[in-house]
C-alpha positions as CSV (number, residue, x, y, z in Angstrom):
1,M,17.8,10.7,2.1
2,K,17.5,13.0,5.6
3,K,17.1,15.8,3.0
4,K,14.6,14.4,1.3
5,L,12.8,13.2,4.2
6,L,13.0,16.6,6.1
7,A,9.8,17.6,5.0
8,L,7.9,14.6,5.9
9,M,9.0,15.0,9.4
10,C,5.2,16.4,10.0
11,G,4.0,13.1,9.8
12,M,4.9,12.9,13.5
13,A,2.5,15.2,14.0
14,L,-0.3,13.4,13.2
15,V,0.1,10.4,15.2
16,C,1.0,12.1,18.1
17,G,-2.2,14.2,17.9
18,L,-4.1,11.0,17.7
19,L,-2.4,9.7,20.9
20,T,-3.5,12.8,23.0
21,G,-7.2,12.5,21.6
22,C,-8.8,10.5,18.6
23,G,-11.6,13.0,19.5
24,S,-10.5,16.1,18.4
25,S,-12.4,17.3,15.2
26,T,-9.3,19.5,13.7
27,Q,-7.8,17.9,10.9
28,T,-4.3,19.1,9.3
29,E,-2.8,18.2,6.1
30,T,-0.4,16.2,7.5
31,Q,-3.4,13.7,9.0
32,E,-4.5,13.6,5.1
33,S,-1.2,12.3,4.1
34,V,-0.6,9.7,6.1
35,E,-4.0,8.4,5.4
36,T,-3.3,8.6,1.6
37,E,-1.2,5.1,2.1
38,A,-2.2,4.0,5.2
39,E,-6.0,3.8,3.7
40,T,-5.1,1.9,0.4
41,E,-6.0,5.5,-1.4
42,T,-9.0,8.0,-1.2
43,S,-11.2,8.6,-3.9
44,E,-9.8,12.2,-3.8
45,K,-6.6,11.0,-4.4
46,E,-7.5,8.2,-6.8
47,A,-9.6,10.6,-9.0
48,A,-6.5,13.3,-9.2
49,A,-3.9,10.4,-10.0
50,E,-6.1,9.3,-12.8
51,E,-6.9,12.8,-14.0
52,T,-3.3,13.9,-13.7
53,A,-1.9,10.7,-15.9
54,D,-4.4,11.2,-18.4
55,E,-3.5,15.0,-19.0
56,T,0.6,13.7,-19.5
57,V,0.4,10.3,-20.5
58,Q,-0.8,10.7,-24.5
59,A,3.0,9.9,-25.6
60,E,3.7,6.8,-23.5
61,A,4.4,3.9,-25.7
62,N,2.6,0.2,-24.9
63,T,5.8,-2.0,-25.5
64,E,6.2,-5.7,-24.7
65,T,8.5,-6.7,-21.8
66,G,11.5,-8.6,-22.6
67,E,12.7,-11.5,-20.9
68,V,15.5,-11.8,-18.9
69,S,17.1,-13.0,-16.4
70,Q,16.1,-13.7,-12.8
71,E,19.3,-14.4,-11.0
72,V,21.5,-11.2,-11.1
73,S,24.8,-11.5,-9.4
74,E,26.7,-8.4,-8.6
75,A,29.3,-8.9,-11.3
76,E,26.6,-9.1,-13.7
77,V,25.1,-5.6,-13.0
78,T,27.3,-3.1,-14.6
79,D,24.7,-1.1,-15.7
80,D,25.4,2.2,-13.2
81,T,22.1,4.2,-13.8
82,V,20.8,5.9,-11.1
83,I,17.3,4.2,-10.1
84,R,15.0,7.3,-9.1
85,I,12.4,5.8,-6.8
86,G,9.3,7.4,-5.2
87,S,7.0,5.9,-2.6
88,L,3.9,7.0,-0.2
89,S,4.5,8.0,3.5
90,G,2.6,5.3,4.6
91,P,2.7,1.3,5.1
92,T,4.4,0.5,1.7
93,T,7.2,2.8,2.0
94,I,8.0,0.1,5.3
95,G,9.8,-2.6,3.9
96,L,12.2,-0.1,1.8
97,V,13.4,1.8,4.7
98,Q,16.4,-0.5,4.7
99,L,17.4,-0.2,1.2
100,M,16.9,3.8,1.7
101,E,19.1,3.2,4.5
102,D,22.0,1.0,3.2
103,S,22.1,3.2,-0.1
104,E,22.7,6.6,1.6
105,N,25.6,4.5,3.7
106,G,26.4,3.3,0.3
107,E,26.4,-0.1,0.8
108,T,24.0,-1.0,-2.1
109,T,25.0,-2.8,-5.3
110,G,22.7,-0.5,-7.8
111,N,22.5,3.4,-7.7
112,Y,19.5,5.1,-5.9
113,E,17.7,8.0,-5.6
114,F,14.5,8.1,-3.4
115,T,11.5,10.6,-3.0
116,I,8.8,9.9,-0.4
117,A,5.1,11.9,-1.2
118,T,2.4,12.5,0.9
119,A,0.0,12.2,-2.5
120,A,-0.5,9.4,-4.8
121,D,-0.5,11.8,-8.1
122,E,2.6,13.4,-6.9
123,I,4.7,10.1,-7.8
124,T,2.3,9.1,-10.9
125,T,2.5,12.1,-12.4
126,A,6.2,12.2,-11.9
127,L,6.4,8.5,-13.5
128,V,4.5,9.4,-16.4
129,K,6.8,12.4,-17.0
130,G,10.0,10.4,-16.7
131,E,11.3,12.0,-13.7
132,L,11.3,8.9,-11.3
133,D,11.7,5.2,-12.6
134,I,10.1,3.1,-10.0
135,I,7.1,3.9,-7.5
136,L,5.1,2.1,-4.9
137,I,1.5,2.9,-5.0
138,P,-1.8,1.5,-4.5
139,A,-2.9,-1.7,-6.5
140,N,-5.7,-0.3,-8.3
141,A,-3.9,2.9,-9.0
142,A,-1.1,0.9,-10.4
143,S,-4.3,-0.8,-13.0
144,T,-5.4,2.4,-13.6
145,L,-2.2,3.8,-14.2
146,Y,-1.3,1.1,-16.9
147,N,-4.6,1.7,-18.6
148,K,-4.1,5.4,-18.8
149,T,-0.7,4.6,-20.3
150,E,-1.8,2.2,-22.4
151,G,0.8,-0.7,-21.1
152,G,3.6,1.9,-20.0
153,V,4.1,1.0,-16.8
154,T,5.1,-2.9,-15.4
155,V,4.4,-4.3,-12.1
156,L,7.5,-5.5,-10.4
157,D,6.6,-7.3,-7.3
158,I,3.7,-6.7,-4.1
159,N,4.7,-5.1,-1.4
160,T,2.5,-4.6,1.1
161,L,-0.9,-7.2,1.6
162,S,-3.7,-5.7,3.7
163,V,-3.3,-3.5,6.7
164,L,-7.2,-3.3,7.2
165,Y,-8.6,-4.8,10.9
166,L,-12.0,-4.3,12.4
167,V,-11.3,-2.5,15.8
168,T,-13.9,-2.7,18.5
169,G,-14.0,-3.3,22.7
170,D,-17.7,-5.4,21.6
171,E,-16.6,-8.9,22.8
172,T,-19.2,-10.6,20.8
173,V,-17.4,-9.3,17.2
174,S,-15.3,-11.9,16.3
175,S,-15.5,-12.6,12.6
176,I,-17.4,-11.1,9.7
177,E,-20.6,-13.1,10.3
178,D,-21.1,-11.4,13.5
179,L,-21.3,-8.0,11.7
180,S,-24.8,-9.2,10.8
181,G,-27.6,-6.9,11.9
182,R,-24.5,-4.2,12.9
183,T,-23.4,-0.8,12.0
184,V,-19.5,-0.6,10.4
185,Y,-17.8,2.8,10.7
186,L,-15.6,3.1,8.0
187,P,-13.8,5.8,5.7
188,S,-14.2,7.0,2.7
189,K,-16.8,5.2,0.0
190,G,-16.4,4.3,-2.9
191,T,-12.5,3.3,-1.9
192,T,-10.7,-0.1,-1.5
193,P,-11.6,-0.6,2.0
194,D,-15.4,0.2,1.4
195,Y,-15.0,-2.6,-1.8
196,A,-12.8,-5.3,0.1
197,L,-15.0,-5.0,3.2
198,Q,-18.4,-5.5,0.9
199,Y,-17.1,-8.3,-0.8
200,L,-16.5,-10.1,2.4
201,L,-20.0,-9.5,3.9
202,A,-20.9,-10.9,0.7
203,G,-18.7,-13.9,0.5
204,Y,-19.9,-14.5,4.1
205,G,-23.6,-14.6,3.5
206,V,-23.7,-11.2,5.7
207,T,-26.8,-9.2,4.1
208,D,-28.0,-6.8,7.0
209,C,-24.7,-4.8,8.2
210,T,-24.6,-1.2,7.7
211,L,-22.0,0.6,6.6
212,E,-22.0,4.3,8.2
213,Y,-18.8,6.3,5.9
214,K,-16.8,8.6,7.3
215,S,-14.2,11.6,5.5
216,E,-10.9,10.0,7.3
217,S,-9.8,7.2,9.4
218,S,-9.2,9.7,12.5
219,E,-13.0,10.4,12.2
220,V,-13.9,6.3,12.7
221,A,-11.0,6.5,15.1
222,A,-12.6,9.3,17.1
223,I,-16.3,7.4,17.2
224,L,-14.5,4.5,18.8
225,A,-12.6,6.5,21.5
226,E,-16.6,7.9,22.5
227,D,-17.9,4.3,22.2
228,P,-16.0,1.3,22.9
229,T,-18.7,-0.8,21.7
230,A,-18.7,0.9,18.4
231,I,-17.1,-1.5,15.3
232,G,-15.1,0.7,13.0
233,L,-13.0,-0.5,9.6
234,L,-9.2,1.1,10.4
235,P,-5.8,0.3,9.0
236,Q,-2.4,0.4,10.4
237,P,-1.3,2.4,12.3
238,F,-4.8,4.0,13.2
239,V,-5.1,0.5,14.9
240,T,-2.4,0.5,17.2
241,V,-3.3,4.3,17.9
242,A,-6.4,3.5,18.9
243,C,-5.7,0.7,21.0
244,N,-2.6,2.4,22.6
245,Q,-5.4,5.1,23.4
246,N,-8.4,3.1,24.6
247,E,-7.7,-0.2,26.4
248,S,-10.8,-1.4,25.5
249,L,-10.3,-1.7,21.9
250,V,-9.1,-4.7,20.6
251,V,-8.5,-6.1,16.8
252,A,-11.6,-8.4,16.1
253,V,-11.3,-9.3,12.7
254,D,-8.1,-9.3,10.6
255,I,-9.2,-8.5,7.4
256,N,-6.4,-10.3,6.0
257,E,-7.0,-13.7,7.4
258,A,-10.8,-13.3,6.5
259,W,-10.0,-12.8,3.1
260,N,-7.4,-15.5,2.7
261,T,-9.8,-18.2,4.3
262,L,-12.8,-17.1,1.9
263,Q,-10.2,-17.6,-0.6
264,E,-10.0,-21.3,0.6
265,E,-13.1,-22.2,0.5
266,Q,-14.1,-20.8,-2.6
267,G,-10.7,-22.3,-4.1
268,T,-9.1,-19.1,-5.3
269,N,-5.5,-18.1,-4.6
270,N,-6.2,-13.9,-5.0
271,A,-5.0,-11.6,-2.2
272,L,-5.9,-8.3,-0.7
273,V,-3.1,-6.5,-1.9
274,T,-2.6,-2.7,-0.4
275,G,0.6,-2.2,-2.6
276,V,2.8,-3.0,-5.5
277,T,6.0,-1.9,-7.0
278,I,5.9,-0.5,-10.8
279,V,8.1,0.6,-13.6
280,R,8.1,2.5,-16.3
281,T,8.1,-0.1,-19.4
282,E,10.9,1.7,-21.3
283,F,13.0,1.7,-18.6
284,L,12.6,-1.7,-17.6
285,E,13.7,-2.6,-21.1
286,A,16.5,-0.2,-21.6
287,H,17.9,-1.6,-17.9
288,E,17.0,-5.1,-17.7
289,A,20.1,-6.1,-15.3
290,A,19.6,-2.7,-12.9
291,V,15.7,-3.4,-12.2
292,L,16.4,-7.0,-11.8
293,N,19.3,-6.4,-8.9
294,F,16.6,-3.3,-7.5
295,M,14.1,-6.1,-6.9
296,A,16.8,-8.5,-5.0
297,E,17.9,-5.6,-3.1
298,R,14.5,-4.7,-2.3
299,K,13.3,-8.4,-1.1
300,T,16.4,-8.0,1.6
301,S,15.1,-4.7,2.9
302,A,11.5,-6.1,3.0
303,E,12.8,-9.4,4.5
304,E,15.4,-7.0,7.0
305,A,11.7,-4.5,7.9
306,V,9.9,-7.7,8.9
307,N,13.1,-9.6,10.8
308,D,14.1,-6.7,12.5
309,V,11.4,-4.7,13.7
310,A,13.0,-2.4,16.1
311,H,15.8,-1.0,13.9
312,T,12.8,-1.0,11.1
313,A,10.9,1.3,13.4
314,E,13.4,3.6,14.1
315,L,13.9,4.4,10.2
316,V,10.0,4.5,10.1
317,A,10.0,7.2,12.6
318,E,12.9,9.0,11.4
319,A,11.6,9.0,7.8
320,G,8.5,10.7,9.5
321,I,6.0,7.5,8.4
322,V,5.3,7.0,12.0
323,G,4.9,9.0,14.6
324,S,6.8,7.5,17.0
325,A,9.6,4.4,16.8
326,A,7.4,2.9,19.8
327,I,4.1,3.1,17.9
328,A,5.9,2.1,14.7
329,E,6.9,-1.1,16.0
330,K,3.7,-2.1,17.7
331,A,2.2,-1.5,14.0
332,I,5.1,-2.7,11.7
333,P,4.0,-6.6,12.7
334,E,0.7,-6.0,11.3
335,C,1.3,-4.3,8.1
336,N,1.6,-7.5,6.0
337,I,5.0,-5.9,4.5
338,V,5.8,-8.9,1.9
339,Y,8.0,-9.1,-1.9
340,I,5.9,-11.3,-3.6
341,D,7.5,-11.3,-7.6
342,G,6.8,-13.3,-10.8
343,E,4.1,-15.6,-11.5
344,E,2.7,-15.6,-7.5
345,M,2.7,-12.1,-7.7
346,Q,0.6,-12.1,-11.1
347,E,-2.0,-14.6,-9.5
348,K,-2.0,-12.7,-6.6
349,L,-2.6,-9.5,-7.9
350,S,-4.8,-10.3,-10.7
351,G,-7.4,-11.9,-9.2
352,Y,-7.5,-9.3,-6.4
353,L,-7.8,-6.7,-9.4
354,E,-11.1,-8.7,-10.3
355,V,-12.7,-8.7,-7.4
356,L,-12.4,-4.9,-7.8
357,Y,-13.5,-4.9,-11.6
358,S,-16.4,-6.8,-10.9
359,Q,-17.7,-4.1,-8.2
360,S,-16.4,-1.0,-10.0
361,P,-14.6,-1.1,-13.2
362,D,-13.8,2.4,-12.5
363,M,-11.6,0.9,-9.4
364,V,-9.3,-0.2,-11.9
365,G,-8.7,2.2,-14.7
366,G,-11.9,0.4,-16.6
367,A,-10.5,-2.5,-17.9
368,L,-8.2,-5.2,-16.3
369,P,-4.7,-5.1,-17.4
370,G,-3.3,-7.4,-19.8
371,E,-0.3,-10.2,-19.4
372,D,2.2,-7.6,-20.4
373,F,1.3,-5.6,-16.9
374,Y,2.9,-8.3,-14.9
375,F,7.1,-8.7,-14.9
376,I,7.9,-12.5,-15.1
377,P,11.3,-12.8,-14.8
378,S,12.6,-15.6,-17.4
379,A,13.8,-18.7,-14.7
380,E,17.1,-19.1,-16.9
């Protein structure tokens, strides 16, 4: 695992750079790589993922997923196939790091190989080519890939909910309604953070909020460092870094909580989803027991990430996902690491994709995924 992660240790330089000065105008490739997932996805990487998938996917078949047993004991897992797993250097990998350590130590039932990438198109293209079997990517990118491959991928679980927060030193801001007449700085127009905020503004009846777009989260953080009274939409771990740098800044609104409150008021049960885990449908059909076993072990890994934050922070820092264990330990509880599968996954994810589709069909690949997109194991 360490060999595969060595190239990513440069991610530490990003957070360290932010700690020493969010106002710096120098941007590095490392900053861009961490923001790829921290912001959910930038429009550039979404376009790249769609383009590369479109060029390589024509041979993928649209197949139906068979029903399999949800519970698989170690004795039943006779498939010793190595599962090749890809993820991004960001929040969605946090729930995977314990499994990575256990696998390296020979303590897992399944056989795994892990690849951590800095750009979504790296692992989506590898999946399409059959070089990876399972990947953890942004939710809307998974829908786009499903459409590009004509059903060639299936979603297994939700691994991360919203990592977005409104940050400011203005004590008068504590809700979405308080954004009326204000300006909010946020990264990347036309991405999921943008659409999520617009959805909330409309849902809470705010029609006079000005959205000021910047190219990266680090630019938003720099504005907040210079003017704490400004309001910025930031993902983790940038929220933790910005607040550590300037004690005047606080989290004014948890976007995930605001989203869930709105769903309760509207009588719906979708969720603001950051990341999902998907598998090649062909691989799922050929190795159902191994995939189910992976799901069980990934669930345990996600639970350990939440329950043993200190150890998880060390693993996250070692992987170069966050620059230091101290920063990671503060950020992890706010990253909404989860494991949600089955019918609950389908309900929450499908509703979220419908929200994105209603604002921009291109955000989900032009069409909503079919029922075969969602893996619902048999209850037997």
